[in-house]
Structures are given as C-alpha cells and as structure tokens.
PDB file of N, CA, C and O in Angstrom:
ATOM      1  N   MET A   1     108.004-183.416-133.133  1.00  0.00           N
ATOM      2  CA  MET A   1     108.343-183.076-132.084  1.00  0.00           C
ATOM      3  C   MET A   1     108.603-183.983-130.905  1.00  0.00           C
ATOM      4  O   MET A   1     108.167-183.747-129.778  1.00  0.00           O
ATOM      5  N   PRO A   2     109.328-185.020-131.218  1.00  0.00           N
ATOM      6  CA  PRO A   2     109.352-186.181-130.480  1.00  0.00           C
ATOM      7  C   PRO A   2     109.850-185.835-128.896  1.00  0.00           C
ATOM      8  O   PRO A   2     110.808-185.086-128.705  1.00  0.00           O
ATOM      9  N   GLY A   3     109.134-186.432-127.828  1.00  0.00           N
ATOM     10  CA  GLY A   3     109.744-185.884-126.482  1.00  0.00           C
ATOM     11  C   GLY A   3     109.235-184.687-125.971  1.00  0.00           C
ATOM     12  O   GLY A   3     109.209-184.479-124.758  1.00  0.00           O
ATOM     13  N   ARG A   4     108.801-183.830-126.851  1.00  0.00           N
ATOM     14  CA  ARG A   4     108.624-182.276-126.133  1.00  0.00           C
ATOM     15  C   ARG A   4     107.561-182.284-125.187  1.00  0.00           C
ATOM     16  O   ARG A   4     106.550-182.976-125.304  1.00  0.00           O
ATOM     17  N   GLY A   5     107.800-181.515-124.261  1.00  0.00           N
ATOM     18  CA  GLY A   5     106.879-181.300-123.029  1.00  0.00           C
ATOM     19  C   GLY A   5     106.432-182.294-122.276  1.00  0.00           C
ATOM     20  O   GLY A   5     105.308-182.245-121.776  1.00  0.00           O
ATOM     21  N   ARG A   6     107.364-183.456-122.079  1.00  0.00           N
ATOM     22  CA  ARG A   6     107.109-184.578-121.303  1.00  0.00           C
ATOM     23  C   ARG A   6     107.147-184.327-119.767  1.00  0.00           C
ATOM     24  O   ARG A   6     107.970-185.016-119.165  1.00  0.00           O
ATOM     25  N   THR A   7     106.432-183.499-119.057  1.00  0.00           N
ATOM     26  CA  THR A   7     106.307-183.348-117.690  1.00  0.00           C
ATOM     27  C   THR A   7     105.861-184.450-117.180  1.00  0.00           C
ATOM     28  O   THR A   7     105.206-185.273-117.819  1.00  0.00           O
ATOM     29  N   PRO A   8     106.221-184.569-115.833  1.00  0.00           N
ATOM     30  CA  PRO A   8     105.568-185.830-115.069  1.00  0.00           C
ATOM     31  C   PRO A   8     103.991-185.803-115.285  1.00  0.00           C
ATOM     32  O   PRO A   8     103.396-186.878-115.362  1.00  0.00           O
ATOM     33  N   GLU A   9     103.365-184.712-115.374  1.00  0.00           N
ATOM     34  CA  GLU A   9     101.910-184.452-115.230  1.00  0.00           C
ATOM     35  C   GLU A   9     101.408-185.108-116.918  1.00  0.00           C
ATOM     36  O   GLU A   9     100.388-185.716-117.244  1.00  0.00           O
ATOM     37  N   VAL A  10     102.268-184.796-117.503  1.00  0.00           N
ATOM     38  CA  VAL A  10     101.881-185.225-119.209  1.00  0.00           C
ATOM     39  C   VAL A  10     101.992-186.709-119.224  1.00  0.00           C
ATOM     40  O   VAL A  10     101.112-187.459-119.646  1.00  0.00           O
ATOM     41  N   LEU A  11     103.117-187.071-118.741  1.00  0.00           N
ATOM     42  CA  LEU A  11     103.423-188.737-118.551  1.00  0.00           C
ATOM     43  C   LEU A  11     102.331-189.211-118.024  1.00  0.00           C
ATOM     44  O   LEU A  11     101.752-190.114-118.629  1.00  0.00           O
ATOM     45  N   ALA A  12     101.810-188.726-116.806  1.00  0.00           N
ATOM     46  CA  ALA A  12     100.577-189.531-116.054  1.00  0.00           C
ATOM     47  C   ALA A  12      99.495-189.556-117.169  1.00  0.00           C
ATOM     48  O   ALA A  12      98.862-190.557-117.504  1.00  0.00           O
ATOM     49  N   GLU A  13      99.387-188.438-117.640  1.00  0.00           N
ATOM     50  CA  GLU A  13      98.088-188.262-118.619  1.00  0.00           C
ATOM     51  C   GLU A  13      98.194-189.333-119.712  1.00  0.00           C
ATOM     52  O   GLU A  13      97.290-190.126-119.970  1.00  0.00           O
ATOM     53  N   ILE A  14      99.384-189.282-120.330  1.00  0.00           N
ATOM     54  CA  ILE A  14      99.697-190.348-121.446  1.00  0.00           C
ATOM     55  C   ILE A  14      99.455-191.838-120.920  1.00  0.00           C
ATOM     56  O   ILE A  14      98.907-192.700-121.606  1.00  0.00           O
ATOM     57  N   SER A  15      99.809-191.988-119.946  1.00  0.00           N
ATOM     58  CA  SER A  15      99.517-193.601-119.331  1.00  0.00           C
ATOM     59  C   SER A  15      98.182-193.743-118.948  1.00  0.00           C
ATOM     60  O   SER A  15      97.672-194.858-119.055  1.00  0.00           O
ATOM     61  N   ARG A  16      97.327-192.518-118.388  1.00  0.00           N
ATOM     62  CA  ARG A  16      95.979-192.921-118.318  1.00  0.00           C
ATOM     63  C   ARG A  16      95.126-192.896-119.380  1.00  0.00           C
ATOM     64  O   ARG A  16      94.047-193.482-119.294  1.00  0.00           O
ATOM     65  N   ILE A  17      95.494-192.209-120.539  1.00  0.00           N
ATOM     66  CA  ILE A  17      94.782-192.580-121.872  1.00  0.00           C
ATOM     67  C   ILE A  17      95.100-193.848-122.395  1.00  0.00           C
ATOM     68  O   ILE A  17      94.171-194.533-122.823  1.00  0.00           O
ATOM     69  N   GLN A  18      96.377-194.324-122.440  1.00  0.00           N
ATOM     70  CA  GLN A  18      96.908-195.555-122.980  1.00  0.00           C
ATOM     71  C   GLN A  18      96.094-196.717-122.214  1.00  0.00           C
ATOM     72  O   GLN A  18      95.660-197.708-122.801  1.00  0.00           O
ATOM     73  N   ALA A  19      95.935-196.472-120.788  1.00  0.00           N
ATOM     74  CA  ALA A  19      95.041-197.551-120.094  1.00  0.00           C
ATOM     75  C   ALA A  19      93.717-197.518-120.575  1.00  0.00           C
ATOM     76  O   ALA A  19      93.233-198.579-120.970  1.00  0.00           O
ATOM     77  N   ILE A  20      93.005-196.423-120.614  1.00  0.00           N
ATOM     78  CA  ILE A  20      91.642-196.427-121.159  1.00  0.00           C
ATOM     79  C   ILE A  20      91.516-196.838-122.688  1.00  0.00           C
ATOM     80  O   ILE A  20      90.471-197.400-123.015  1.00  0.00           O
ATOM     81  N   TRP A  21      92.303-196.652-123.470  1.00  0.00           N
ATOM     82  CA  TRP A  21      92.293-197.505-124.807  1.00  0.00           C
ATOM     83  C   TRP A  21      92.743-198.833-124.562  1.00  0.00           C
ATOM     84  O   TRP A  21      91.927-199.578-125.105  1.00  0.00           O
ATOM     85  N   ASN A  22      93.440-199.348-124.134  1.00  0.00           N
ATOM     86  CA  ASN A  22      93.855-200.632-123.757  1.00  0.00           C
ATOM     87  C   ASN A  22      92.627-201.520-123.144  1.00  0.00           C
ATOM     88  O   ASN A  22      92.382-202.683-123.465  1.00  0.00           O
ATOM     89  N   ASP A  23      91.953-200.785-122.261  1.00  0.00           N
ATOM     90  CA  ASP A  23      90.577-201.439-121.641  1.00  0.00           C
ATOM     91  C   ASP A  23      89.480-201.405-122.382  1.00  0.00           C
ATOM     92  O   ASP A  23      88.599-202.251-122.231  1.00  0.00           O
ATOM     93  N   CYS A  24      89.386-200.364-123.333  1.00  0.00           N
ATOM     94  CA  CYS A  24      88.279-200.561-124.297  1.00  0.00           C
ATOM     95  C   CYS A  24      88.371-201.601-125.503  1.00  0.00           C
ATOM     96  O   CYS A  24      87.484-202.376-125.858  1.00  0.00           O
ATOM     97  N   ARG A  25      89.709-201.437-126.085  1.00  0.00           N
ATOM     98  CA  ARG A  25      90.047-202.524-127.102  1.00  0.00           C
ATOM     99  C   ARG A  25      90.087-203.909-126.480  1.00  0.00           C
ATOM    100  O   ARG A  25      89.710-204.836-127.197  1.00  0.00           O
ATOM    101  N   ALA A  26      90.498-204.183-125.225  1.00  0.00           N
ATOM    102  CA  ALA A  26      90.486-205.533-124.617  1.00  0.00           C
ATOM    103  C   ALA A  26      89.012-205.884-124.443  1.00  0.00           C
ATOM    104  O   ALA A  26      88.693-207.054-124.652  1.00  0.00           O
ATOM    105  N   ARG A  27      88.098-205.023-124.092  1.00  0.00           N
ATOM    106  CA  ARG A  27      86.469-205.522-123.757  1.00  0.00           C
ATOM    107  C   ARG A  27      85.445-205.235-125.111  1.00  0.00           C
ATOM    108  O   ARG A  27      84.300-205.679-125.190  1.00  0.00           O
ATOM    109  N   PHE A  28      86.040-204.491-126.032  1.00  0.00           N
ATOM    110  CA  PHE A  28      85.080-204.258-127.110  1.00  0.00           C
ATOM    111  C   PHE A  28      85.776-204.638-128.501  1.00  0.00           C
ATOM    112  O   PHE A  28      85.120-204.546-129.538  1.00  0.00           O
ATOM    113  N   GLY A  29      86.854-204.983-128.513  1.00  0.00           N
ATOM    114  CA  GLY A  29      87.784-205.175-129.785  1.00  0.00           C
ATOM    115  C   GLY A  29      87.207-206.212-130.723  1.00  0.00           C
ATOM    116  O   GLY A  29      87.371-206.163-131.942  1.00  0.00           O
ATOM    117  N   ALA A  30      86.591-207.058-130.159  1.00  0.00           N
ATOM    118  CA  ALA A  30      85.833-208.314-131.047  1.00  0.00           C
ATOM    119  C   ALA A  30      84.919-207.784-131.812  1.00  0.00           C
ATOM    120  O   ALA A  30      84.680-208.391-132.856  1.00  0.00           O
ATOM    121  N   ALA A  31      84.111-206.450-131.510  1.00  0.00           N
ATOM    122  CA  ALA A  31      83.093-205.860-132.260  1.00  0.00           C
ATOM    123  C   ALA A  31      83.415-204.851-133.355  1.00  0.00           C
ATOM    124  O   ALA A  31      82.616-204.254-134.076  1.00  0.00           O
ATOM    125  N   GLY A  32      85.002-204.768-133.331  1.00  0.00           N
ATOM    126  CA  GLY A  32      85.406-203.766-134.583  1.00  0.00           C
ATOM    127  C   GLY A  32      86.498-203.108-134.056  1.00  0.00           C
ATOM    128  O   GLY A  32      86.998-203.418-132.974  1.00  0.00           O
ATOM    129  N   PRO A  33      86.917-202.166-134.804  1.00  0.00           N
ATOM    130  CA  PRO A  33      88.438-201.610-134.671  1.00  0.00           C
ATOM    131  C   PRO A  33      88.287-200.438-133.815  1.00  0.00           C
ATOM    132  O   PRO A  33      89.331-200.070-133.276  1.00  0.00           O
ATOM    133  N   PHE A  34      87.295-199.804-133.579  1.00  0.00           N
ATOM    134  CA  PHE A  34      87.221-198.526-132.834  1.00  0.00           C
ATOM    135  C   PHE A  34      87.075-198.842-131.198  1.00  0.00           C
ATOM    136  O   PHE A  34      86.918-200.021-130.883  1.00  0.00           O
ATOM    137  N   LEU A  35      87.118-197.943-130.268  1.00  0.00           N
ATOM    138  CA  LEU A  35      87.319-198.035-128.892  1.00  0.00           C
ATOM    139  C   LEU A  35      86.104-198.924-128.524  1.00  0.00           C
ATOM    140  O   LEU A  35      86.294-199.911-127.814  1.00  0.00           O
ATOM    141  N   TYR A  36      84.839-198.613-128.984  1.00  0.00           N
ATOM    142  CA  TYR A  36      83.615-199.585-128.465  1.00  0.00           C
ATOM    143  C   TYR A  36      83.269-200.416-129.492  1.00  0.00           C
ATOM    144  O   TYR A  36      82.070-200.686-129.557  1.00  0.00           O
ATOM    145  N   GLY A  37      84.215-201.044-130.563  1.00  0.00           N
ATOM    146  CA  GLY A  37      83.856-201.804-131.588  1.00  0.00           C
ATOM    147  C   GLY A  37      83.538-200.996-132.810  1.00  0.00           C
ATOM    148  O   GLY A  37      84.358-200.840-133.715  1.00  0.00           O
ATOM    149  N   GLY A  38      82.263-200.455-132.820  1.00  0.00           N
ATOM    150  CA  GLY A  38      82.058-199.503-133.826  1.00  0.00           C
ATOM    151  C   GLY A  38      82.321-198.126-133.532  1.00  0.00           C
ATOM    152  O   GLY A  38      82.477-197.768-132.365  1.00  0.00           O
ATOM    153  N   PHE A  39      82.397-197.155-134.695  1.00  0.00           N
ATOM    154  CA  PHE A  39      82.706-195.911-134.364  1.00  0.00           C
ATOM    155  C   PHE A  39      81.568-195.349-133.413  1.00  0.00           C
ATOM    156  O   PHE A  39      80.387-195.682-133.314  1.00  0.00           O
ATOM    157  N   SER A  40      82.385-194.294-132.678  1.00  0.00           N
ATOM    158  CA  SER A  40      81.184-193.448-131.758  1.00  0.00           C
ATOM    159  C   SER A  40      81.989-192.257-131.342  1.00  0.00           C
ATOM    160  O   SER A  40      83.140-192.023-131.712  1.00  0.00           O
ATOM    161  N   ALA A  41      81.228-191.495-130.496  1.00  0.00           N
ATOM    162  CA  ALA A  41      81.884-190.203-130.199  1.00  0.00           C
ATOM    163  C   ALA A  41      83.145-190.048-129.463  1.00  0.00           C
ATOM    164  O   ALA A  41      83.871-189.060-129.358  1.00  0.00           O
ATOM    165  N   ALA A  42      83.266-191.342-128.929  1.00  0.00           N
ATOM    166  CA  ALA A  42      84.585-191.381-128.112  1.00  0.00           C
ATOM    167  C   ALA A  42      85.780-191.383-129.213  1.00  0.00           C
ATOM    168  O   ALA A  42      86.899-190.932-128.968  1.00  0.00           O
ATOM    169  N   ASP A  43      85.457-191.860-130.258  1.00  0.00           N
ATOM    170  CA  ASP A  43      86.669-192.132-131.397  1.00  0.00           C
ATOM    171  C   ASP A  43      86.807-190.494-132.093  1.00  0.00           C
ATOM    172  O   ASP A  43      87.815-190.037-132.633  1.00  0.00           O
ATOM    173  N   ALA A  44      85.650-189.882-131.920  1.00  0.00           N
ATOM    174  CA  ALA A  44      85.748-188.495-132.707  1.00  0.00           C
ATOM    175  C   ALA A  44      86.380-187.694-131.609  1.00  0.00           C
ATOM    176  O   ALA A  44      87.068-186.739-131.971  1.00  0.00           O
ATOM    177  N   MET A  45      86.261-187.921-130.356  1.00  0.00           N
ATOM    178  CA  MET A  45      86.807-187.191-129.337  1.00  0.00           C
ATOM    179  C   MET A  45      88.288-187.195-129.191  1.00  0.00           C
ATOM    180  O   MET A  45      88.998-186.198-129.057  1.00  0.00           O
ATOM    181  N   TYR A  46      88.744-188.694-129.241  1.00  0.00           N
ATOM    182  CA  TYR A  46      90.130-188.881-129.327  1.00  0.00           C
ATOM    183  C   TYR A  46      90.927-188.776-130.468  1.00  0.00           C
ATOM    184  O   TYR A  46      92.151-188.898-130.422  1.00  0.00           O
ATOM    185  N   ALA A  47      90.047-188.470-131.896  1.00  0.00           N
ATOM    186  CA  ALA A  47      90.848-188.323-132.905  1.00  0.00           C
ATOM    187  C   ALA A  47      92.294-187.323-133.038  1.00  0.00           C
ATOM    188  O   ALA A  47      93.333-187.466-133.681  1.00  0.00           O
ATOM    189  N   PRO A  48      91.852-186.368-132.197  1.00  0.00           N
ATOM    190  CA  PRO A  48      93.004-185.121-132.175  1.00  0.00           C
ATOM    191  C   PRO A  48      94.131-185.670-131.004  1.00  0.00           C
ATOM    192  O   PRO A  48      95.299-185.282-130.993  1.00  0.00           O
ATOM    193  N   VAL A  49      93.640-186.512-130.157  1.00  0.00           N
ATOM    194  CA  VAL A  49      94.743-187.219-129.374  1.00  0.00           C
ATOM    195  C   VAL A  49      95.732-188.023-130.100  1.00  0.00           C
ATOM    196  O   VAL A  49      96.954-187.980-129.961  1.00  0.00           O
ATOM    197  N   VAL A  50      95.033-188.779-130.908  1.00  0.00           N
ATOM    198  CA  VAL A  50      95.789-189.848-131.753  1.00  0.00           C
ATOM    199  C   VAL A  50      96.785-189.090-132.622  1.00  0.00           C
ATOM    200  O   VAL A  50      97.919-189.525-132.821  1.00  0.00           O
ATOM    201  N   SER A  51      96.277-187.800-133.199  1.00  0.00           N
ATOM    202  CA  SER A  51      97.198-186.986-133.841  1.00  0.00           C
ATOM    203  C   SER A  51      98.143-186.214-133.100  1.00  0.00           C
ATOM    204  O   SER A  51      99.128-185.796-133.708  1.00  0.00           O
ATOM    205  N   ARG A  52      98.010-185.963-131.915  1.00  0.00           N
ATOM    206  CA  ARG A  52      99.033-185.447-131.049  1.00  0.00           C
ATOM    207  C   ARG A  52      99.993-186.429-130.709  1.00  0.00           C
ATOM    208  O   ARG A  52     101.201-186.264-130.880  1.00  0.00           O
ATOM    209  N   PHE A  53      99.424-187.556-130.179  1.00  0.00           N
ATOM    210  CA  PHE A  53     100.512-189.024-130.090  1.00  0.00           C
ATOM    211  C   PHE A  53     101.423-189.217-131.055  1.00  0.00           C
ATOM    212  O   PHE A  53     102.559-189.648-130.856  1.00  0.00           O
ATOM    213  N   HIS A  54     100.776-188.787-132.532  1.00  0.00           N
ATOM    214  CA  HIS A  54     101.722-188.974-133.514  1.00  0.00           C
ATOM    215  C   HIS A  54     102.942-188.002-133.528  1.00  0.00           C
ATOM    216  O   HIS A  54     104.135-188.251-133.358  1.00  0.00           O
ATOM    217  N   THR A  55     102.348-186.907-133.763  1.00  0.00           N
ATOM    218  CA  THR A  55     103.124-185.577-133.686  1.00  0.00           C
ATOM    219  C   THR A  55     104.314-185.773-132.649  1.00  0.00           C
ATOM    220  O   THR A  55     105.460-185.601-133.063  1.00  0.00           O
ATOM    221  N   TYR A  56     104.144-186.051-131.604  1.00  0.00           N
ATOM    222  CA  TYR A  56     105.013-186.128-130.249  1.00  0.00           C
ATOM    223  C   TYR A  56     105.796-187.618-130.066  1.00  0.00           C
ATOM    224  O   TYR A  56     106.611-187.931-129.198  1.00  0.00           O
ATOM    225  N   GLU A  57     105.251-188.446-131.212  1.00  0.00           N
ATOM    226  CA  GLU A  57     105.938-189.843-131.005  1.00  0.00           C
ATOM    227  C   GLU A  57     105.723-190.464-129.837  1.00  0.00           C
ATOM    228  O   GLU A  57     106.698-191.031-129.345  1.00  0.00           O
ATOM    229  N   VAL A  58     104.733-190.505-129.281  1.00  0.00           N
ATOM    230  CA  VAL A  58     104.237-191.344-127.905  1.00  0.00           C
ATOM    231  C   VAL A  58     104.353-192.693-128.489  1.00  0.00           C
ATOM    232  O   VAL A  58     104.060-193.011-129.641  1.00  0.00           O
ATOM    233  N   GLU A  59     104.899-193.581-127.382  1.00  0.00           N
ATOM    234  CA  GLU A  59     105.191-194.626-127.838  1.00  0.00           C
ATOM    235  C   GLU A  59     103.806-195.583-126.997  1.00  0.00           C
ATOM    236  O   GLU A  59     103.599-195.425-125.794  1.00  0.00           O
ATOM    237  N   LEU A  60     103.310-196.150-127.501  1.00  0.00           N
ATOM    238  CA  LEU A  60     101.919-196.913-127.207  1.00  0.00           C
ATOM    239  C   LEU A  60     102.211-198.298-127.288  1.00  0.00           C
ATOM    240  O   LEU A  60     103.073-198.664-128.087  1.00  0.00           O
ATOM    241  N   LYS A  61     101.505-199.276-126.442  1.00  0.00           N
ATOM    242  CA  LYS A  61     101.710-200.638-126.469  1.00  0.00           C
ATOM    243  C   LYS A  61     100.288-200.997-126.494  1.00  0.00           C
ATOM    244  O   LYS A  61      99.363-200.367-125.981  1.00  0.00           O
ATOM    245  N   GLY A  62     100.219-202.417-127.354  1.00  0.00           N
ATOM    246  CA  GLY A  62      99.122-203.136-127.155  1.00  0.00           C
ATOM    247  C   GLY A  62      97.925-202.560-128.025  1.00  0.00           C
ATOM    248  O   GLY A  62      98.010-202.032-129.134  1.00  0.00           O
ATOM    249  N   GLY A  63      96.828-202.778-127.285  1.00  0.00           N
ATOM    250  CA  GLY A  63      95.647-202.305-128.373  1.00  0.00           C
ATOM    251  C   GLY A  63      95.653-200.827-128.466  1.00  0.00           C
ATOM    252  O   GLY A  63      95.278-200.221-129.469  1.00  0.00           O
ATOM    253  N   ALA A  64      96.121-200.234-127.316  1.00  0.00           N
ATOM    254  CA  ALA A  64      96.371-198.527-127.590  1.00  0.00           C
ATOM    255  C   ALA A  64      96.962-198.185-129.044  1.00  0.00           C
ATOM    256  O   ALA A  64      96.483-197.430-129.890  1.00  0.00           O
ATOM    257  N   ARG A  65      98.316-199.068-129.105  1.00  0.00           N
ATOM    258  CA  ARG A  65      98.931-198.761-130.444  1.00  0.00           C
ATOM    259  C   ARG A  65      98.073-199.123-131.712  1.00  0.00           C
ATOM    260  O   ARG A  65      97.852-198.481-132.738  1.00  0.00           O
ATOM    261  N   GLU A  66      97.671-200.340-131.305  1.00  0.00           N
ATOM    262  CA  GLU A  66      97.012-200.756-132.840  1.00  0.00           C
ATOM    263  C   GLU A  66      95.686-199.798-133.051  1.00  0.00           C
ATOM    264  O   GLU A  66      95.330-199.553-134.203  1.00  0.00           O
ATOM    265  N   TYR A  67      94.768-199.117-131.635  1.00  0.00           N
ATOM    266  CA  TYR A  67      93.901-198.226-132.142  1.00  0.00           C
ATOM    267  C   TYR A  67      94.370-197.002-132.872  1.00  0.00           C
ATOM    268  O   TYR A  67      93.858-196.585-133.912  1.00  0.00           O
ATOM    269  N   ALA A  68      95.589-196.351-132.120  1.00  0.00           N
ATOM    270  CA  ALA A  68      95.971-195.005-132.941  1.00  0.00           C
ATOM    271  C   ALA A  68      96.465-195.387-134.133  1.00  0.00           C
ATOM    272  O   ALA A  68      96.167-194.633-135.059  1.00  0.00           O
ATOM    273  N   GLU A  69      97.258-196.503-134.452  1.00  0.00           N
ATOM    274  CA  GLU A  69      97.642-196.717-135.916  1.00  0.00           C
ATOM    275  C   GLU A  69      96.410-196.747-136.825  1.00  0.00           C
ATOM    276  O   GLU A  69      96.340-195.901-137.717  1.00  0.00           O
ATOM    277  N   PHE A  70      95.211-197.854-136.643  1.00  0.00           N
ATOM    278  CA  PHE A  70      94.028-197.870-137.293  1.00  0.00           C
ATOM    279  C   PHE A  70      93.442-196.160-137.374  1.00  0.00           C
ATOM    280  O   PHE A  70      93.262-195.618-138.464  1.00  0.00           O
ATOM    281  N   MET A  71      93.257-195.634-136.401  1.00  0.00           N
ATOM    282  CA  MET A  71      92.512-194.105-136.507  1.00  0.00           C
ATOM    283  C   MET A  71      93.548-193.187-137.315  1.00  0.00           C
ATOM    284  O   MET A  71      93.088-192.458-138.194  1.00  0.00           O
ATOM    285  N   TYR A  72      94.970-193.187-137.051  1.00  0.00           N
ATOM    286  CA  TYR A  72      95.556-192.427-138.136  1.00  0.00           C
ATOM    287  C   TYR A  72      95.535-192.668-139.606  1.00  0.00           C
ATOM    288  O   TYR A  72      95.752-191.878-140.525  1.00  0.00           O
ATOM    289  N   ALA A  73      95.208-194.007-139.627  1.00  0.00           N
ATOM    290  CA  ALA A  73      95.390-194.210-141.390  1.00  0.00           C
ATOM    291  C   ALA A  73      93.886-193.961-141.830  1.00  0.00           C
ATOM    292  O   ALA A  73      93.840-193.803-143.050  1.00  0.00           O
ATOM    293  N   LEU A  74      92.694-193.878-141.252  1.00  0.00           N
ATOM    294  CA  LEU A  74      91.645-193.417-141.704  1.00  0.00           C
ATOM    295  C   LEU A  74      91.541-192.558-142.544  1.00  0.00           C
ATOM    296  O   LEU A  74      92.125-191.493-142.348  1.00  0.00           O
ATOM    297  N   ALA A  75      90.752-192.755-143.763  1.00  0.00           N
ATOM    298  CA  ALA A  75      90.768-191.540-144.956  1.00  0.00           C
ATOM    299  C   ALA A  75      90.314-190.152-144.141  1.00  0.00           C
ATOM    300  O   ALA A  75      90.996-189.134-144.256  1.00  0.00           O
ATOM    301  N   PRO A  76      89.238-190.183-143.396  1.00  0.00           N
ATOM    302  CA  PRO A  76      88.943-188.933-142.688  1.00  0.00           C
ATOM    303  C   PRO A  76      90.056-188.209-142.099  1.00  0.00           C
ATOM    304  O   PRO A  76      90.330-187.044-142.389  1.00  0.00           O
ATOM    305  N   MET A  77      90.678-188.912-141.281  1.00  0.00           N
ATOM    306  CA  MET A  77      91.884-188.444-140.424  1.00  0.00           C
ATOM    307  C   MET A  77      93.001-188.011-141.532  1.00  0.00           C
ATOM    308  O   MET A  77      93.599-186.970-141.260  1.00  0.00           O
ATOM    309  N   GLN A  78      93.344-188.637-142.683  1.00  0.00           N
ATOM    310  CA  GLN A  78      94.155-188.400-143.480  1.00  0.00           C
ATOM    311  C   GLN A  78      93.692-187.303-144.108  1.00  0.00           C
ATOM    312  O   GLN A  78      94.609-186.603-144.538  1.00  0.00           O
ATOM    313  N   GLU A  79      92.480-186.843-144.347  1.00  0.00           N
ATOM    314  CA  GLU A  79      91.961-185.406-145.151  1.00  0.00           C
ATOM    315  C   GLU A  79      92.319-184.479-144.149  1.00  0.00           C
ATOM    316  O   GLU A  79      92.995-183.517-144.514  1.00  0.00           O
ATOM    317  N   TRP A  80      91.954-184.585-142.771  1.00  0.00           N
ATOM    318  CA  TRP A  80      92.249-183.642-141.879  1.00  0.00           C
ATOM    319  C   TRP A  80      93.720-183.139-141.710  1.00  0.00           C
ATOM    320  O   TRP A  80      94.009-181.956-141.529  1.00  0.00           O
ATOM    321  N   ILE A  81      94.613-184.163-141.787  1.00  0.00           N
ATOM    322  CA  ILE A  81      96.056-183.793-141.944  1.00  0.00           C
ATOM    323  C   ILE A  81      96.397-183.237-143.066  1.00  0.00           C
ATOM    324  O   ILE A  81      97.289-182.390-143.111  1.00  0.00           O
ATOM    325  N   THR A  82      95.754-183.629-144.086  1.00  0.00           N
ATOM    326  CA  THR A  82      96.286-182.881-145.414  1.00  0.00           C
ATOM    327  C   THR A  82      95.916-181.333-145.386  1.00  0.00           C
ATOM    328  O   THR A  82      96.637-180.401-145.742  1.00  0.00           O
ATOM    329  N   GLY A  83      94.489-181.273-144.826  1.00  0.00           N
ATOM    330  CA  GLY A  83      94.086-179.866-144.579  1.00  0.00           C
ATOM    331  C   GLY A  83      95.169-179.012-143.610  1.00  0.00           C
ATOM    332  O   GLY A  83      95.615-177.879-143.794  1.00  0.00           O
ATOM    333  N   ALA A  84      95.385-179.788-142.709  1.00  0.00           N
ATOM    334  CA  ALA A  84      96.340-179.045-141.518  1.00  0.00           C
ATOM    335  C   ALA A  84      97.695-178.623-142.223  1.00  0.00           C
ATOM    336  O   ALA A  84      98.291-177.557-142.066  1.00  0.00           O
ATOM    337  N   ASN A  85      98.010-179.554-142.933  1.00  0.00           N
ATOM    338  CA  ASN A  85      99.428-179.197-143.721  1.00  0.00           C
ATOM    339  C   ASN A  85      99.266-178.213-144.734  1.00  0.00           C
ATOM    340  O   ASN A  85     100.320-177.739-145.157  1.00  0.00           O
ATOM    341  N   ALA A  86      98.287-177.820-145.191  1.00  0.00           N
ATOM    342  CA  ALA A  86      98.068-177.010-146.204  1.00  0.00           C
ATOM    343  C   ALA A  86      97.707-175.547-145.831  1.00  0.00           C
ATOM    344  O   ALA A  86      97.424-174.669-146.646  1.00  0.00           O
ATOM    345  N   GLU A  87      97.752-175.424-144.607  1.00  0.00           N
ATOM    346  CA  GLU A  87      97.288-174.213-143.609  1.00  0.00           C
ATOM    347  C   GLU A  87      98.587-173.256-143.631  1.00  0.00           C
ATOM    348  O   GLU A  87      99.724-173.545-143.258  1.00  0.00           O
ATOM    349  N   THR A  88      98.085-171.959-144.204  1.00  0.00           N
ATOM    350  CA  THR A  88      99.401-171.289-144.175  1.00  0.00           C
ATOM    351  C   THR A  88      99.811-170.369-143.055  1.00  0.00           C
ATOM    352  O   THR A  88     100.980-170.001-142.950  1.00  0.00           O
ATOM    353  N   GLU A  89      98.801-169.966-142.158  1.00  0.00           N
ATOM    354  CA  GLU A  89      98.921-169.364-140.887  1.00  0.00           C
ATOM    355  C   GLU A  89      99.697-170.339-139.805  1.00  0.00           C
ATOM    356  O   GLU A  89      99.264-171.447-139.488  1.00  0.00           O
ATOM    357  N   VAL A  90     100.925-169.748-139.279  1.00  0.00           N
ATOM    358  CA  VAL A  90     101.692-170.749-138.386  1.00  0.00           C
ATOM    359  C   VAL A  90     101.722-169.948-137.301  1.00  0.00           C
ATOM    360  O   VAL A  90     101.489-168.745-137.420  1.00  0.00           O
ATOM    361  N   ILE A  91     102.025-170.540-136.048  1.00  0.00           N
ATOM    362  CA  ILE A  91     102.730-169.709-134.811  1.00  0.00           C
ATOM    363  C   ILE A  91     104.047-170.428-134.443  1.00  0.00           C
ATOM    364  O   ILE A  91     104.221-171.488-133.843  1.00  0.00           O
ATOM    365  N   SER A  92     104.864-169.608-134.938  1.00  0.00           N
ATOM    366  CA  SER A  92     106.359-170.254-134.823  1.00  0.00           C
ATOM    367  C   SER A  92     106.699-170.828-133.845  1.00  0.00           C
ATOM    368  O   SER A  92     107.541-171.714-133.990  1.00  0.00           O
ATOM    369  N   GLU A  93     106.309-170.614-132.838  1.00  0.00           N
ATOM    370  CA  GLU A  93     106.813-171.205-131.085  1.00  0.00           C
ATOM    371  C   GLU A  93     106.437-172.775-131.120  1.00  0.00           C
ATOM    372  O   GLU A  93     107.072-173.591-130.451  1.00  0.00           O
ATOM    373  N   TYR A  94     105.376-173.129-131.937  1.00  0.00           N
ATOM    374  CA  TYR A  94     104.918-174.437-132.037  1.00  0.00           C
ATOM    375  C   TYR A  94     105.109-175.174-133.393  1.00  0.00           C
ATOM    376  O   TYR A  94     104.433-176.158-133.698  1.00  0.00           O
ATOM    377  N   GLU A  95     106.177-174.577-134.275  1.00  0.00           N
ATOM    378  CA  GLU A  95     106.752-175.135-135.352  1.00  0.00           C
ATOM    379  C   GLU A  95     107.831-175.764-135.008  1.00  0.00           C
ATOM    380  O   GLU A  95     108.466-175.227-134.101  1.00  0.00           O
ATOM    381  N   PRO A  96     108.395-177.073-135.591  1.00  0.00           N
ATOM    382  CA  PRO A  96     109.585-177.611-135.411  1.00  0.00           C
ATOM    383  C   PRO A  96     110.856-176.921-136.165  1.00  0.00           C
ATOM    384  O   PRO A  96     111.985-177.390-136.025  1.00  0.00           O
TER     385      PRO A  96
END
C-alpha cells in the first residue's frame, strides 16, 4: 500500500519517528543495532511501526533506515509476519 494515507499529519508523525530513530542510533549505535544498543522495550514498541513503514513503503534515511531494515529482518519479526500472512480473517477495505 505505498503512499496510502499520507496526510500532512501522518507525514509529520513519520518525520518525528524518523528523527527519534536517527537520534537514538547516532547516540547509542556503537553499543549494538537496536535503538539503545541492546534490545529494549523501545524496540518491542516500535516493531509494529517498522512493519507499518515497510507495508506503506515509507522512505527512511540514515540510521532510521538501517534500524528498520535490521528489525524487519529479525527472526521474531519474520515469524510474526508469517503468522500474519497465514491469518484467514480479513477486513476487505484494508487489503490491497
């Protein structure tokens, strides 16, 4: 669903999240690949956002892009995605 729902408010929120991710990676990136180096509650909280950005093909830059790509490739994320793809209940207005 590339580009869907990109209101000015949504674009502002995307920019805000990207700024947070870039700041975290700049400050804590030497300690590991997650927002604060090691895995934390922040990464668990942002996992659905990573998935949403992937679904809507949100273009990220710098540390935010690297973080989102790393998170999306994690085995637990891939398990979650596989489970979601196996789901049989759908809401047609939200399907491509």
